[in-house]
N, C-alpha and C positions, 0 to 999 in steps of 0.2 A: 590352341585354337586361334588366338589372336594373330599368331604368325601367319597362318593360312589366309586369314582375312586380309592382312596387309599385303601378302603376295598377290592375291586376286585383285586388290585395288591397284597395285602397281602395274600389273598386266593390263588391266582395263584402261588405265591412263595412257600407257604406251600405245595401245591399239587405237584409242581415240585420237591421239596426236598424229599417228601415222596416217590415219584415214583423213584427218582434217588437212594435213599438209598436202596430200595427194589431190584433194579437192581444190585447194587454193592454186596448186600448180597448173591444173587443167583450166582454170578460169583466167589465166594470164592472157592479155591481149597486147598488141602493139599500141603504143601511146597514140591517141587521136590528135590530129592537128587542129589548131584553132580555125574557126571559120575564116575563109578567105586566104589562108596560108597554104601554099602547095605542100603536098606530102613528099617525103623523100622517095627517091627511086627504089623500087623493090628489087630484091635479089631473086634468084631462081633456085628451084629444087630439082636436082638431076638424079635419076635413078641409074645406078651402074651395076654391073655384074662382077663379082669378085670370085676368082677361083678358090676352091676349098678342097684341095686334094686329100686332106686328112679325113674327110667325110666319106671317102670311097669305101663302099661295102659296109657302111654303118647299119646297125640293126633296125633303125627307124626308117631307113630308106630315104634319108635327106639327100637332096641333090648336091653334087660336087661343085655347083656354081650357085652362089648366094647373092641375093639382092642387097644393095646398100644405098642409102640416100646421102647425097652430098649437097649441102646448101652453099651456093656461090653468091657472095655479096654483090651489090650493084657495081662496085668498082673493079670486079675481078677481070672482066674482059678488057677494060681500058688500061689496066696496069699489069701486063704479063710478067714483068720482071719483079714485081712486088711479092713479098712473102706474106702470107696471111696466117693468123693463128688457127689452130685446129682443135675442135672439140669432138670427141668420140662419144656417142651415145649407144650403149650396148643394151639391147633388150634381153629379157630373161629367157629361160629355157623354152617356155611355151609361147613366148611373144613373137612378134615379127616386125620387119621393117615398116610395114604398112600401118601398124598400130601407132607409130610415131608420126608418120607423114600424113595420115588421114585422120586417125582418131584423136590425136593430141595437137594437130595443126602445127607441126614443127616449123614450117616456114614463118608463120605468124609469130611464134615465140622467138625465132632467131632475129627477126627484124625488130 
Protein backbone atom coordinates (compact mmCIF):
# COMPACT_ATOMS: atom_id res chain seq x y z
CA UNK A 1 0.00 0.00 0.00
CA UNK A 2 2.73 2.57 0.79
CA UNK A 3 4.23 1.95 -2.66
CA UNK A 4 0.94 2.97 -4.32
CA UNK A 5 0.81 6.17 -2.26
CA UNK A 6 4.38 7.02 -3.23
CA UNK A 7 3.60 6.43 -6.91
CA UNK A 8 0.57 8.71 -6.71
CA UNK A 9 2.61 11.39 -4.96
CA UNK A 10 5.30 11.27 -7.64
CA UNK A 11 2.71 11.50 -10.43
CA UNK A 12 1.04 14.45 -8.67
CA UNK A 13 4.37 16.29 -8.33
CA UNK A 14 5.29 15.71 -11.99
CA UNK A 15 1.88 16.96 -13.14
CA UNK A 16 2.08 20.03 -10.89
CA UNK A 17 5.55 20.90 -12.20
CA UNK A 18 4.54 20.47 -15.83
CA UNK A 19 1.49 22.73 -15.42
CA UNK A 20 3.54 25.30 -13.51
CA UNK A 21 6.26 25.42 -16.17
CA UNK A 22 3.67 25.85 -18.94
CA UNK A 23 2.08 28.69 -17.00
CA UNK A 24 5.42 30.47 -16.54
CA UNK A 25 6.31 30.04 -20.22
CA UNK A 26 3.10 31.74 -21.31
CA UNK A 27 3.75 34.71 -19.02
CA UNK A 28 7.11 35.57 -20.59
CA UNK A 29 7.30 39.04 -22.10
CA UNK A 30 9.92 41.04 -23.90
CA UNK A 31 12.05 43.05 -21.48
CA UNK A 32 10.69 46.55 -20.98
CA UNK A 33 12.92 49.50 -21.79
CA UNK A 34 13.69 52.08 -19.14
CA UNK A 35 11.72 55.33 -19.41
CA UNK A 36 13.21 57.64 -22.02
CA UNK A 37 15.28 54.85 -23.61
CA UNK A 38 14.19 53.92 -27.15
CA UNK A 39 13.16 50.30 -27.62
CA UNK A 40 14.96 48.06 -30.11
CA UNK A 41 13.51 47.66 -33.57
CA UNK A 42 10.98 44.87 -33.78
CA UNK A 43 11.20 41.91 -36.11
CA UNK A 44 8.26 40.60 -38.05
CA UNK A 45 6.28 37.40 -38.19
CA UNK A 46 5.55 36.05 -41.67
CA UNK A 47 3.15 33.21 -42.42
CA UNK A 48 4.16 30.95 -45.29
CA UNK A 49 2.67 27.86 -46.90
CA UNK A 50 4.74 24.67 -46.99
CA UNK A 51 3.91 21.80 -49.37
CA UNK A 52 3.18 18.54 -47.54
CA UNK A 53 2.69 15.90 -50.26
CA UNK A 54 2.87 13.11 -47.70
CA UNK A 55 -0.56 14.21 -46.42
CA UNK A 56 -2.23 13.45 -49.75
CA UNK A 57 -5.22 11.19 -49.17
CA UNK A 58 -4.82 11.12 -45.36
CA UNK A 59 -7.80 9.85 -43.39
CA UNK A 60 -8.30 13.12 -41.50
CA UNK A 61 -8.53 15.16 -44.69
CA UNK A 62 -5.66 17.47 -43.75
CA UNK A 63 -4.62 19.77 -46.60
CA UNK A 64 -1.45 19.03 -48.56
CA UNK A 65 -0.30 22.59 -47.95
CA UNK A 66 0.37 23.57 -44.34
CA UNK A 67 0.92 26.97 -42.72
CA UNK A 68 4.15 27.82 -40.94
CA UNK A 69 5.21 30.96 -39.10
CA UNK A 70 8.65 32.46 -39.68
CA UNK A 71 10.02 35.13 -37.36
CA UNK A 72 12.44 37.48 -39.11
CA UNK A 73 14.69 39.55 -36.81
CA UNK A 74 14.97 43.33 -37.34
CA UNK A 75 18.33 43.03 -39.14
CA UNK A 76 17.14 40.35 -41.59
CA UNK A 77 16.38 42.65 -44.54
CA UNK A 78 19.45 44.85 -43.98
CA UNK A 79 21.85 41.87 -44.03
CA UNK A 80 20.86 39.57 -46.92
CA UNK A 81 24.21 37.74 -46.93
CA UNK A 82 24.19 37.06 -43.18
CA UNK A 83 23.15 33.63 -41.93
CA UNK A 84 20.76 33.56 -38.98
CA UNK A 85 20.19 30.77 -36.44
CA UNK A 86 17.00 28.77 -36.83
CA UNK A 87 14.66 27.48 -34.16
CA UNK A 88 11.87 25.08 -35.14
CA UNK A 89 8.79 25.00 -32.92
CA UNK A 90 6.59 22.03 -33.73
CA UNK A 91 3.07 21.95 -32.36
CA UNK A 92 1.47 18.71 -31.28
CA UNK A 93 -1.01 16.54 -33.17
CA UNK A 94 -4.09 18.57 -32.23
CA UNK A 95 -2.30 21.94 -32.23
CA UNK A 96 -1.88 24.49 -34.95
CA UNK A 97 0.48 27.18 -36.15
CA UNK A 98 -1.97 29.83 -34.91
CA UNK A 99 -1.76 28.55 -31.32
CA UNK A 100 1.87 29.72 -31.24
CA UNK A 101 1.50 32.94 -33.20
CA UNK A 102 -1.67 34.22 -31.56
CA UNK A 103 -2.29 32.26 -28.36
CA UNK A 104 1.27 32.32 -27.03
CA UNK A 105 2.47 35.50 -28.76
CA UNK A 106 5.49 33.97 -30.50
CA UNK A 107 6.75 37.32 -31.78
CA UNK A 108 6.91 38.79 -28.26
CA UNK A 109 8.76 35.72 -27.01
CA UNK A 110 11.27 35.84 -29.88
CA UNK A 111 12.06 39.51 -29.36
